[in-house]
PQR file of N, CA, C, O and H, with PARSE charges and radii, in Angstrom:
ATOM      1  N   UNK A   1     124.674  90.454 164.684 -0.4000 1.5000
ATOM      2  CA  UNK A   1     125.339  89.560 164.057 -0.0000 2.0000
ATOM      3  C   UNK A   1     125.710  88.607 164.914  0.5500 1.7000
ATOM      4  O   UNK A   1     125.582  88.761 166.129 -0.5500 1.4000
ATOM      5  N   UNK A   2     126.188  87.569 164.396 -0.4000 1.5000
ATOM      6  CA  UNK A   2     126.687  86.357 165.181 -0.0000 2.0000
ATOM      7  C   UNK A   2     127.718  85.626 164.148  0.5500 1.7000
ATOM      8  O   UNK A   2     127.706  85.500 162.924 -0.5500 1.4000
ATOM      9  H   UNK A   2     126.292  87.444 163.409  0.4000 1.0000
ATOM     10  N   UNK A   3     128.637  85.190 165.194 -0.4000 1.5000
ATOM     11  CA  UNK A   3     129.686  84.327 164.344 -0.0000 2.0000
ATOM     12  C   UNK A   3     129.215  83.164 163.680  0.5500 1.7000
ATOM     13  O   UNK A   3     128.427  82.392 164.228 -0.5500 1.4000
ATOM     14  H   UNK A   3     128.647  85.292 166.189  0.4000 1.0000
ATOM     15  N   UNK A   4     129.655  82.992 162.520 -0.4000 1.5000
ATOM     16  CA  UNK A   4     129.304  81.732 161.691 -0.0000 2.0000
ATOM     17  C   UNK A   4     130.634  80.766 161.327  0.5500 1.7000
ATOM     18  O   UNK A   4     131.683  81.199 160.851 -0.5500 1.4000
ATOM     19  H   UNK A   4     130.294  83.619 162.074  0.4000 1.0000
ATOM     20  N   UNK A   5     130.433  79.748 161.567 -0.4000 1.5000
ATOM     21  CA  UNK A   5     131.623  78.767 161.420 -0.0000 2.0000
ATOM     22  C   UNK A   5     131.032  77.748 160.188  0.5500 1.7000
ATOM     23  O   UNK A   5     129.844  77.593 159.908 -0.5500 1.4000
ATOM     24  H   UNK A   5     129.581  79.396 161.954  0.4000 1.0000
ATOM     25  N   UNK A   6     132.087  77.163 159.597 -0.4000 1.5000
ATOM     26  CA  UNK A   6     131.753  76.151 158.553 -0.0000 2.0000
ATOM     27  C   UNK A   6     131.531  76.735 157.065  0.5500 1.7000
ATOM     28  O   UNK A   6     131.036  76.043 156.176 -0.5500 1.4000
ATOM     29  H   UNK A   6     133.053  77.290 159.825  0.4000 1.0000
ATOM     30  N   UNK A   7     131.928  78.023 156.880 -0.4000 1.5000
ATOM     31  CA  UNK A   7     131.630  78.611 155.747 -0.0000 2.0000
ATOM     32  C   UNK A   7     133.065  79.009 154.995  0.5500 1.7000
ATOM     33  O   UNK A   7     134.093  79.160 155.656 -0.5500 1.4000
ATOM     34  H   UNK A   7     132.331  78.585 157.602  0.4000 1.0000
ATOM     35  N   UNK A   8     133.030  79.160 153.590 -0.4000 1.5000
ATOM     36  CA  UNK A   8     134.125  79.523 153.022 -0.0000 2.0000
ATOM     37  C   UNK A   8     133.874  80.815 152.213  0.5500 1.7000
ATOM     38  O   UNK A   8     132.899  80.882 151.463 -0.5500 1.4000
ATOM     39  H   UNK A   8     132.195  79.038 153.053  0.4000 1.0000
ATOM     40  N   UNK A   9     134.708  81.805 152.350 -0.4000 1.5000
ATOM     41  CA  UNK A   9     134.576  83.077 151.656 -0.0000 2.0000
ATOM     42  C   UNK A   9     135.207  83.097 150.453  0.5500 1.7000
ATOM     43  O   UNK A   9     136.395  82.777 150.428 -0.5500 1.4000
ATOM     44  H   UNK A   9     135.499  81.751 152.959  0.4000 1.0000
ATOM     45  N   UNK A  10     134.515  83.483 149.206 -0.4000 1.5000
ATOM     46  CA  UNK A  10     135.126  83.439 148.031 -0.0000 2.0000
ATOM     47  C   UNK A  10     135.545  84.776 147.843  0.5500 1.7000
ATOM     48  O   UNK A  10     134.872  85.565 148.508 -0.5500 1.4000
ATOM     49  H   UNK A  10     133.550  83.743 149.226  0.4000 1.0000
ATOM     50  N   UNK A  11     136.461  85.308 147.137 -0.4000 1.5000
ATOM     51  CA  UNK A  11     136.813  86.616 146.416 -0.0000 2.0000
ATOM     52  C   UNK A  11     137.429  86.490 144.983  0.5500 1.7000
ATOM     53  O   UNK A  11     137.962  85.519 144.446 -0.5500 1.4000
ATOM     54  H   UNK A  11     137.008  84.668 146.598  0.4000 1.0000
ATOM     55  N   UNK A  12     137.220  87.636 144.565 -0.4000 1.5000
ATOM     56  CA  UNK A  12     137.984  87.713 143.149 -0.0000 2.0000
ATOM     57  C   UNK A  12     139.492  88.495 143.409  0.5500 1.7000
ATOM     58  O   UNK A  12     140.255  88.857 142.513 -0.5500 1.4000
ATOM     59  H   UNK A  12     136.786  88.425 145.000  0.4000 1.0000
ATOM     60  N   UNK A  13     139.642  88.605 144.435 -0.4000 1.5000
ATOM     61  CA  UNK A  13     140.893  89.301 144.997 -0.0000 2.0000
ATOM     62  C   UNK A  13     140.716  90.508 145.883  0.5500 1.7000
ATOM     63  O   UNK A  13     141.427  90.828 146.836 -0.5500 1.4000
ATOM     64  H   UNK A  13     139.023  88.311 145.163  0.4000 1.0000
ATOM     65  N   UNK A  14     139.522  91.200 145.355 -0.4000 1.5000
ATOM     66  CA  UNK A  14     139.498  92.521 145.841 -0.0000 2.0000
ATOM     67  C   UNK A  14     138.064  92.779 146.358  0.5500 1.7000
ATOM     68  O   UNK A  14     137.816  93.698 147.139 -0.5500 1.4000
ATOM     69  H   UNK A  14     138.944  90.940 144.581  0.4000 1.0000
ATOM     70  N   UNK A  15     137.077  91.870 145.856 -0.4000 1.5000
ATOM     71  CA  UNK A  15     135.811  91.794 146.404 -0.0000 2.0000
ATOM     72  C   UNK A  15     135.234  90.419 146.632  0.5500 1.7000
ATOM     73  O   UNK A  15     135.443  89.374 146.017 -0.5500 1.4000
ATOM     74  H   UNK A  15     137.279  91.124 145.222  0.4000 1.0000
ATOM     75  N   UNK A  16     134.452  90.677 147.674 -0.4000 1.5000
ATOM     76  CA  UNK A  16     133.752  89.004 147.935 -0.0000 2.0000
ATOM     77  C   UNK A  16     132.852  88.690 146.952  0.5500 1.7000
ATOM     78  O   UNK A  16     132.188  89.551 146.374 -0.5500 1.4000
ATOM     79  H   UNK A  16     134.282  91.526 148.174  0.4000 1.0000
ATOM     80  N   UNK A  17     132.789  87.636 146.744 -0.4000 1.5000
ATOM     81  CA  UNK A  17     132.033  87.115 145.290 -0.0000 2.0000
ATOM     82  C   UNK A  17     130.992  85.943 145.807  0.5500 1.7000
ATOM     83  O   UNK A  17     130.001  85.668 145.130 -0.5500 1.4000
ATOM     84  H   UNK A  17     133.328  86.937 147.214  0.4000 1.0000
ATOM     85  N   UNK A  18     131.286  85.255 147.079 -0.4000 1.5000
ATOM     86  CA  UNK A  18     130.145  84.277 147.325 -0.0000 2.0000
ATOM     87  C   UNK A  18     130.574  83.829 148.839  0.5500 1.7000
ATOM     88  O   UNK A  18     131.663  84.062 149.363 -0.5500 1.4000
ATOM     89  H   UNK A  18     132.091  85.479 147.629  0.4000 1.0000
ATOM     90  N   UNK A  19     129.589  83.208 149.358 -0.4000 1.5000
ATOM     91  CA  UNK A  19     129.894  82.569 150.722 -0.0000 2.0000
ATOM     92  C   UNK A  19     129.465  81.116 150.554  0.5500 1.7000
ATOM     93  O   UNK A  19     128.269  81.008 150.284 -0.5500 1.4000
ATOM     94  H   UNK A  19     128.705  83.019 148.932  0.4000 1.0000
ATOM     95  N   UNK A  20     130.044  80.135 150.632 -0.4000 1.5000
ATOM     96  CA  UNK A  20     129.917  78.596 150.521 -0.0000 2.0000
ATOM     97  C   UNK A  20     130.187  77.786 151.584  0.5500 1.7000
ATOM     98  O   UNK A  20     131.151  78.006 152.317 -0.5500 1.4000
ATOM     99  H   UNK A  20     131.016  80.223 150.851  0.4000 1.0000
ATOM    100  N   UNK A  21     129.376  76.795 151.761 -0.4000 1.5000
ATOM    101  CA  UNK A  21     129.477  75.821 152.826 -0.0000 2.0000
ATOM    102  C   UNK A  21     130.898  75.073 152.714  0.5500 1.7000
ATOM    103  O   UNK A  21     131.372  74.727 151.632 -0.5500 1.4000
ATOM    104  H   UNK A  21     128.593  76.616 151.166  0.4000 1.0000
ATOM    105  N   UNK A  22     131.462  74.884 153.839 -0.4000 1.5000
ATOM    106  CA  UNK A  22     132.843  74.168 153.781 -0.0000 2.0000
ATOM    107  C   UNK A  22     132.714  72.603 153.126  0.5500 1.7000
ATOM    108  O   UNK A  22     131.774  71.837 153.337 -0.5500 1.4000
ATOM    109  H   UNK A  22     131.077  75.165 154.718  0.4000 1.0000
ATOM    110  N   UNK A  23     133.756  72.363 152.381 -0.4000 1.5000
ATOM    111  CA  UNK A  23     133.404  71.105 151.667 -0.0000 2.0000
ATOM    112  C   UNK A  23     133.143  71.434 150.310  0.5500 1.7000
ATOM    113  O   UNK A  23     133.335  70.499 149.532 -0.5500 1.4000
ATOM    114  H   UNK A  23     134.519  72.985 152.209  0.4000 1.0000
ATOM    115  N   UNK A  24     132.730  72.580 149.772 -0.4000 1.5000
ATOM    116  CA  UNK A  24     132.427  72.933 148.282 -0.0000 2.0000
ATOM    117  C   UNK A  24     133.721  72.878 147.619  0.5500 1.7000
ATOM    118  O   UNK A  24     134.826  72.925 148.159 -0.5500 1.4000
ATOM    119  H   UNK A  24     132.574  73.340 150.403  0.4000 1.0000
ATOM    120  N   UNK A  25     133.403  72.756 146.189 -0.4000 1.5000
ATOM    121  CA  UNK A  25     134.494  72.561 145.097 -0.0000 2.0000
ATOM    122  C   UNK A  25     135.176  73.787 145.040  0.5500 1.7000
ATOM    123  O   UNK A  25     134.529  74.712 144.548 -0.5500 1.4000
ATOM    124  H   UNK A  25     132.505  72.718 145.751  0.4000 1.0000
ATOM    125  N   UNK A  26     136.408  74.049 145.447 -0.4000 1.5000
ATOM    126  CA  UNK A  26     137.318  75.153 145.321 -0.0000 2.0000
ATOM    127  C   UNK A  26     138.161  75.612 144.200  0.5500 1.7000
ATOM    128  O   UNK A  26     138.934  76.569 144.164 -0.5500 1.4000
ATOM    129  H   UNK A  26     136.934  73.298 145.846  0.4000 1.0000
ATOM    130  N   UNK A  27     137.780  74.503 143.036 -0.4000 1.5000
ATOM    131  CA  UNK A  27     138.963  74.685 141.769 -0.0000 2.0000
ATOM    132  C   UNK A  27     138.815  76.080 141.338  0.5500 1.7000
ATOM    133  O   UNK A  27     137.750  76.650 141.105 -0.5500 1.4000
ATOM    134  H   UNK A  27     137.152  73.725 143.065  0.4000 1.0000
ATOM    135  N   UNK A  28     140.182  76.643 141.245 -0.4000 1.5000
ATOM    136  CA  UNK A  28     140.375  77.822 140.626 -0.0000 2.0000
ATOM    137  C   UNK A  28     140.809  78.976 141.478  0.5500 1.7000
ATOM    138  O   UNK A  28     141.285  80.035 141.068 -0.5500 1.4000
ATOM    139  H   UNK A  28     141.048  76.180 141.435  0.4000 1.0000
ATOM    140  N   UNK A  29     140.506  78.514 143.125 -0.4000 1.5000
ATOM    141  CA  UNK A  29     140.709  79.371 144.035 -0.0000 2.0000
ATOM    142  C   UNK A  29     142.026  79.290 144.828  0.5500 1.7000
ATOM    143  O   UNK A  29     142.540  78.173 144.779 -0.5500 1.4000
ATOM    144  H   UNK A  29     140.120  77.654 143.458  0.4000 1.0000
ATOM    145  N   UNK A  30     142.607  80.092 145.453 -0.4000 1.5000
ATOM    146  CA  UNK A  30     143.730  79.876 146.336 -0.0000 2.0000
ATOM    147  C   UNK A  30     142.995  80.041 147.877  0.5500 1.7000
ATOM    148  O   UNK A  30     142.147  80.850 148.253 -0.5500 1.4000
ATOM    149  H   UNK A  30     142.190  80.999 145.493  0.4000 1.0000
ATOM    150  N   UNK A  31     143.635  79.005 148.557 -0.4000 1.5000
ATOM    151  CA  UNK A  31     143.081  78.937 149.923 -0.0000 2.0000
ATOM    152  C   UNK A  31     144.091  79.701 151.010  0.5500 1.7000
ATOM    153  O   UNK A  31     145.299  79.502 151.138 -0.5500 1.4000
ATOM    154  H   UNK A  31     144.323  78.347 148.252  0.4000 1.0000
ATOM    155  N   UNK A  32     143.395  80.472 151.628 -0.4000 1.5000
ATOM    156  CA  UNK A  32     143.996  81.251 152.853 -0.0000 2.0000
ATOM    157  C   UNK A  32     143.221  80.919 154.190  0.5500 1.7000
ATOM    158  O   UNK A  32     142.030  81.155 154.393 -0.5500 1.4000
ATOM    159  H   UNK A  32     142.414  80.633 151.523  0.4000 1.0000
ATOM    160  N   UNK A  33     144.126  80.320 155.078 -0.4000 1.5000
ATOM    161  CA  UNK A  33     143.391  79.922 156.227 -0.0000 2.0000
ATOM    162  C   UNK A  33     143.158  81.003 157.254  0.5500 1.7000
ATOM    163  O   UNK A  33     144.084  81.588 157.817 -0.5500 1.4000
ATOM    164  H   UNK A  33     145.093  80.129 154.913  0.4000 1.0000
ATOM    165  N   UNK A  34     141.979  81.222 157.455 -0.4000 1.5000
ATOM    166  CA  UNK A  34     141.655  82.387 158.250 -0.0000 2.0000
ATOM    167  C   UNK A  34     141.109  81.985 159.768  0.5500 1.7000
ATOM    168  O   UNK A  34     140.500  82.808 160.453 -0.5500 1.4000
ATOM    169  H   UNK A  34     141.228  80.746 156.998  0.4000 1.0000
ATOM    170  N   UNK A  35     141.382  80.672 160.209 -0.4000 1.5000
ATOM    171  CA  UNK A  35     140.956  80.067 161.418 -0.0000 2.0000
ATOM    172  C   UNK A  35     141.179  80.931 162.420  0.5500 1.7000
ATOM    173  O   UNK A  35     142.282  81.478 162.440 -0.5500 1.4000
ATOM    174  H   UNK A  35     141.876  80.004 159.653  0.4000 1.0000
ATOM    175  N   UNK A  36     140.158  81.265 163.511 -0.4000 1.5000
ATOM    176  CA  UNK A  36     140.479  82.238 164.479 -0.0000 2.0000
ATOM    177  C   UNK A  36     140.496  83.501 164.259  0.5500 1.7000
ATOM    178  O   UNK A  36     140.886  84.198 165.196 -0.5500 1.4000
ATOM    179  H   UNK A  36     139.261  80.822 163.495  0.4000 1.0000
ATOM    180  N   UNK A  37     140.123  84.129 163.086 -0.4000 1.5000
ATOM    181  CA  UNK A  37     140.123  85.404 162.597 -0.0000 2.0000
ATOM    182  C   UNK A  37     138.729  85.817 162.227  0.5500 1.7000
ATOM    183  O   UNK A  37     137.878  84.950 162.032 -0.5500 1.4000
ATOM    184  H   UNK A  37     139.806  83.563 162.325  0.4000 1.0000
ATOM    185  N   UNK A  38     138.438  87.140 162.116 -0.4000 1.5000
ATOM    186  CA  UNK A  38     137.020  87.694 161.965 -0.0000 2.0000
ATOM    187  C   UNK A  38     137.104  88.493 160.575  0.5500 1.7000
ATOM    188  O   UNK A  38     138.027  89.268 160.325 -0.5500 1.4000
ATOM    189  H   UNK A  38     139.130  87.845 162.275  0.4000 1.0000
ATOM    190  N   UNK A  39     136.184  88.258 159.814 -0.4000 1.5000
ATOM    191  CA  UNK A  39     135.951  88.900 158.553 -0.0000 2.0000
ATOM    192  C   UNK A  39     134.935  90.069 158.807  0.5500 1.7000
ATOM    193  O   UNK A  39     133.824  89.894 159.307 -0.5500 1.4000
ATOM    194  H   UNK A  39     135.435  87.628 160.018  0.4000 1.0000
ATOM    195  N   UNK A  40     135.399  91.186 158.440 -0.4000 1.5000
ATOM    196  CA  UNK A  40     134.614  92.486 158.733 -0.0000 2.0000
ATOM    197  C   UNK A  40     134.431  93.409 157.400  0.5500 1.7000
ATOM    198  O   UNK A  40     134.816  94.578 157.435 -0.5500 1.4000
ATOM    199  H   UNK A  40     136.302  91.328 158.034  0.4000 1.0000
ATOM    200  N   UNK A  41     133.816  92.845 156.185 -0.4000 1.5000
ATOM    201  CA  UNK A  41     133.637  93.434 154.945 -0.0000 2.0000
ATOM    202  C   UNK A  41     133.167  94.975 155.169  0.5500 1.7000
ATOM    203  O   UNK A  41     132.454  95.274 156.127 -0.5500 1.4000
ATOM    204  H   UNK A  41     133.503  91.896 156.156  0.4000 1.0000
ATOM    205  N   UNK A  42     133.619  95.940 154.213 -0.4000 1.5000
ATOM    206  CA  UNK A  42     133.261  97.308 154.430 -0.0000 2.0000
ATOM    207  C   UNK A  42     133.651  98.095 155.498  0.5500 1.7000
ATOM    208  O   UNK A  42     133.306  99.277 155.505 -0.5500 1.4000
ATOM    209  H   UNK A  42     134.198  95.698 153.435  0.4000 1.0000
ATOM    210  N   UNK A  43     134.320  97.636 156.412 -0.4000 1.5000
ATOM    211  CA  UNK A  43     134.934  98.198 157.482 -0.0000 2.0000
ATOM    212  C   UNK A  43     135.948  99.189 157.053  0.5500 1.7000
ATOM    213  O   UNK A  43     137.008  98.806 156.557 -0.5500 1.4000
ATOM    214  H   UNK A  43     134.600  96.676 156.407  0.4000 1.0000
ATOM    215  N   UNK A  44     135.644 100.590 157.237 -0.4000 1.5000
ATOM    216  CA  UNK A  44     136.526 101.623 156.612 -0.0000 2.0000
ATOM    217  C   UNK A  44     137.269 102.346 157.693  0.5500 1.7000
ATOM    218  O   UNK A  44     138.473 102.212 157.909 -0.5500 1.4000
ATOM    219  H   UNK A  44     134.783 100.901 157.640  0.4000 1.0000
ATOM    220  N   UNK A  45     136.246 103.314 158.515 -0.4000 1.5000
ATOM    221  CA  UNK A  45     136.802 104.001 159.388 -0.0000 2.0000
ATOM    222  C   UNK A  45     135.975 103.700 161.055  0.5500 1.7000
ATOM    223  O   UNK A  45     134.775 103.881 161.260 -0.5500 1.4000
ATOM    224  H   UNK A  45     135.268 103.422 158.339  0.4000 1.0000
ATOM    225  N   UNK A  46     136.704 103.349 161.796 -0.4000 1.5000
ATOM    226  CA  UNK A  46     136.143 102.940 163.111 -0.0000 2.0000
ATOM    227  C   UNK A  46     136.262 104.115 163.921  0.5500 1.7000
ATOM    228  O   UNK A  46     135.896 103.933 165.082 -0.5500 1.4000
ATOM    229  H   UNK A  46     137.679 103.203 161.629  0.4000 1.0000
ATOM    230  N   UNK A  47     136.685 105.324 163.636 -0.4000 1.5000
ATOM    231  CA  UNK A  47     136.586 106.595 164.290 -0.0000 2.0000
ATOM    232  C   UNK A  47     136.120 107.783 163.516  0.5500 1.7000
ATOM    233  O   UNK A  47     136.917 108.425 162.831 -0.5500 1.4000
ATOM    234  H   UNK A  47     136.982 105.473 162.693  0.4000 1.0000
ATOM    235  N   UNK A  48     134.742 108.127 163.609 -0.4000 1.5000
ATOM    236  CA  UNK A  48     134.157 109.090 162.793 -0.0000 2.0000
ATOM    237  C   UNK A  48     133.171 110.181 163.626  0.5500 1.7000
ATOM    238  O   UNK A  48     132.276 109.775 164.367 -0.5500 1.4000
ATOM    239  H   UNK A  48     134.095 107.605 164.165  0.4000 1.0000
ATOM    240  N   UNK A  49     133.428 111.519 163.427 -0.4000 1.5000
ATOM    241  CA  UNK A  49     132.401 112.056 163.902 -0.0000 2.0000
ATOM    242  C   UNK A  49     131.218 112.503 163.039  0.5500 1.7000
ATOM    243  O   UNK A  49     131.410 113.315 162.133 -0.5500 1.4000
ATOM    244  H   UNK A  49     134.155 111.849 162.825  0.4000 1.0000
ATOM    245  N   UNK A  50     130.054 112.025 163.278 -0.4000 1.5000
ATOM    246  CA  UNK A  50     128.882 112.472 162.403 -0.0000 2.0000
ATOM    247  C   UNK A  50     128.141 113.740 162.976  0.5500 1.7000
ATOM    248  O   UNK A  50     127.834 113.949 164.150 -0.5500 1.4000
ATOM    249  H   UNK A  50     129.898 111.366 164.014  0.4000 1.0000
ATOM    250  N   UNK A  51     127.923 114.543 161.865 -0.4000 1.5000
ATOM    251  CA  UNK A  51     127.219 115.760 162.240 -0.0000 2.0000
ATOM    252  C   UNK A  51     125.652 115.294 162.458  0.5500 1.7000
ATOM    253  O   UNK A  51     125.171 114.288 161.937 -0.5500 1.4000
ATOM    254  H   UNK A  51     128.171 114.373 160.912  0.4000 1.0000
ATOM    255  N   UNK A  52     124.934 116.216 163.330 -0.4000 1.5000
ATOM    256  CA  UNK A  52     123.396 115.929 163.445 -0.0000 2.0000
ATOM    257  C   UNK A  52     123.374 114.666 164.545  0.5500 1.7000
ATOM    258  O   UNK A  52     122.664 113.697 164.275 -0.5500 1.4000
ATOM    259  H   UNK A  52     125.325 117.034 163.753  0.4000 1.0000
ATOM    260  N   UNK A  53     124.081 114.677 165.670 -0.4000 1.5000
ATOM    261  CA  UNK A  53     123.719 113.663 166.752 -0.0000 2.0000
ATOM    262  C   UNK A  53     122.935 113.950 167.445  0.5500 1.7000
ATOM    263  O   UNK A  53     122.859 113.238 168.447 -0.5500 1.4000
ATOM    264  H   UNK A  53     124.657 115.464 165.889  0.4000 1.0000
ATOM    265  N   UNK A  54     122.045 114.984 167.339 -0.4000 1.5000
ATOM    266  CA  UNK A  54     120.769 115.458 168.227 -0.0000 2.0000
ATOM    267  C   UNK A  54     121.239 116.273 169.304  0.5500 1.7000
ATOM    268  O   UNK A  54     120.356 116.542 170.118 -0.5500 1.4000
ATOM    269  H   UNK A  54     122.107 115.563 166.525  0.4000 1.0000
ATOM    270  N   UNK A  55     122.178 116.664 169.507 -0.4000 1.5000
ATOM    271  CA  UNK A  55     122.611 117.551 170.599 -0.0000 2.0000
ATOM    272  C   UNK A  55     122.671 118.863 170.033  0.5500 1.7000
ATOM    273  O   UNK A  55     122.845 119.010 168.823 -0.5500 1.4000
ATOM    274  H   UNK A  55     122.896 116.446 168.845  0.4000 1.0000
ATOM    275  N   UNK A  56     122.505 120.081 171.025 -0.4000 1.5000
ATOM    276  CA  UNK A  56     122.603 121.374 170.437 -0.0000 2.0000
ATOM    277  C   UNK A  56     123.771 121.812 170.147  0.5500 1.7000
ATOM    278  O   UNK A  56     123.904 122.924 169.637 -0.5500 1.4000
ATOM    279  H   UNK A  56     122.364 119.962 172.007  0.4000 1.0000
TER
END
């Protein structure tokens, strides 16, 4: 993964619906400034123990 700049994330309030270049028409959307922040969609649990790690 690499940090991407100059993009606008579109959502329906709960789900990501699109990713468009900065300067696109945003009619009907509410703007939230996330400058200096990271978007990590789908991140649910950063601490998990999975079975079957290959160790006896």
